N, C-alpha and C positions, 0 to 999 in steps of 0.2 A: 504493500500500500504506500509506504514511504517512498519507495523507488519510483512508483508510478507518479506520485506527486512531483518528485524532483524532475522527472522527464517532462511532464507538462509545464512545470516552471521554466525549465531551460528552453523548451520549444517556443513558449510564449515570448520570451525575450529574444530568441533567435529571429522570430518573425518580426518583432518590433524593430530589431536591428536592420532588417531588410526593408522596413517601411510597410510591411504587410499587415501589421497589427496596429490599427489606427486609434489614437487617443487625441482628445482635443487639447493639445498642449498650448495652442495659440490662445485659447480662451483663458488660460491660467497664467499667461505672461511668460512662458518659457517655450522655446522653439527649437527646431532641429533635432539631431540625434540625442544630444544630452537632455533636451527637454522631454523626448519620448521616454527615455530610460527613467528620468526623475519622476515623471508623471506616473509611470507604471509602478515604480517603487512606492510612491506616495499613496497611491490607491490601495496597494496591498497593505501598507502600514496602517492605513485608516481601517481597513477591514479587520485587522488583527489588533486594533487599539494599541499600536506600537509606534505611533508617529514620533513621540518625544524620545523614546528609546533609540529609534533609528537615527533621529537627528543628532542625538548625543554621540552615537557611534561614529557617524560621518564626520562630526566635528573633531573627535579624537583621532580619527584616521587621517584627516587633513593635516592636523598638527604634527602627527608622526611623519607624514610625507614631507613636511617643511623642515623637520629637524633631522631626518636621516637621509644622507646622500645615497646610502646603499638601497634603501627602499625606493627612493626617487629613480635610481638607475633601473631597478627591477621593473617598475611600472612603465618606464619609457622605452625599455629595451625592445627592439624589433626582432631580435634573434633568439631570445630565450623562449624555449618551447612553451606553448600555452599551458600544458599540463604542469610544468615546473612552476610557472607563475601562479597558477591556481593553488597548487599545494603550498607554496611559500606564503601566499596571502592568507590562506585558511589557517595555517599554523600561527601567523601573526595575530589574526583576529581572535583565534581561540585563546591565545596568551593574554590578549587585551580584554577578554571576557565579553565579547560583543554578542548581540542577539542573534538567534538562529536566522531570522529573516535577513539581517545584514550580511551574514556569512553566505547565505544562499545567493543573494543578489551579487555580491562581489565575485563569487565563483562563476556566475553566468557572464558577468562583465569580462572576466579573465578568459573564459571559454570562447567568447565572441571576439577576442583580441581588441577589447575596448578599454583596457586599463589606461591607455594613453589619454583617454577622454574623461578619466575619473574626476579630475578637478572640476571640469565643466559640469559634470553630472551632479557633483556635490553642490556646486554653486546654484544649479537649477533647482535642486531639492530645497536649498535654503530659501530661494525666491518663493517657492510654493508655500513653505512653512510660514514665511513672513506675511504673505498675502492672507493666509488663513487667520493669522493673528492680528491682522490689520496693521502690519508694520511695513517699513520700507527696507530694502536690502541694498547694502553698499559693498562693492568690491574694492578692497584697498590693497594696493601693491606698494611695498616699501623696499628699500635697499637692504634692510635687515629686519628680523622679527621685532615687532613692537612690544614694549613692556606692558604689564597690566595697567600701569598708570597712564601710559601713552594711549593705550586702547580706550580706557575710560574717558580720557579727555577728548579723544577723537569722536567717540560715540555721543558725548554731550554736545560737541560742536555741531555734529551732523543733525542731531535731534533739534537743536535750536534753529538751524538753517532750513530744515525740511518741515518741521512742525509735527513730527511723529517719531515714535520709537524706531531706531534703526538697528537692524541685524547686520553685523559686519562679517564679511568673508575675506579673510586676510591671505595675502600671498607675498612671497619674497622674490625679488629680482635684483640680484647683486649688480646687474648692469645699470641700474638707475643711478648709482653713485651716491645719491642722497635725495631727500625729499619724498613725496608721496604722489601716487596716482590714485585718485578716488573716482569711482564710477557709480552713479546712482541712476539706474534706468538708462536713459539715453544721454544723461548729463555726465560730463567728465570734468574733473578738476585736476589739473596736472601741475604740481609744483616741484617736479623732479629736477635735479641738477642736470641730468642728461638732456632733458628737453630744453632747459635754459641754454646749455652749451650749443645745442643744435640750432636754436634760434639765433644765438650770437653769431655762429658761423654763417648762417644765411644772411644776416644783416651785414656782415663784413664783406660778403661776396658782392653786395650791391654798392660798396664804397669804392670810389675811384673810377 
């Protein structure tokens, strides 16, 4: 019985990956392949009354991805066999004590060779959760991981600017050199040093 359920679970997401299993991701503010995966997971989590648990699992997994270069390489690797990726991810999730639904979902993502899209899927799930809670979601990219105090200050500033509670999905990009890139919906605030340097180079090209 359990095996049959896992087969149905896998086939459902395999069809979703090919675009054959339709969900109305556009109506919930997430689109594309990450949106389809996130929507399907969100719907299953709602059915199992496990939305908060899955959201917490994904937050912790995202943090682990940001902190571990080995995990990041595993997820991004185009040559590691999918079976090896799936086993390594399942061992990690088991060690982290994550919910069965989260583990099954990540196994399917790995089986479909979509671990490289995992960050986007997690971000889309966060958008769905924020919409359900009447919140806004902000994607924040920084040159290095923000401290708890910095994150709290950023959330307070965003709440004051937007007028609602903001759920922050943070990412690290060492190429920024400094500053932040903040995206809320279609709006983007870019204070990164890299962008300022690029703008300076463009301005200098026009001189003389």
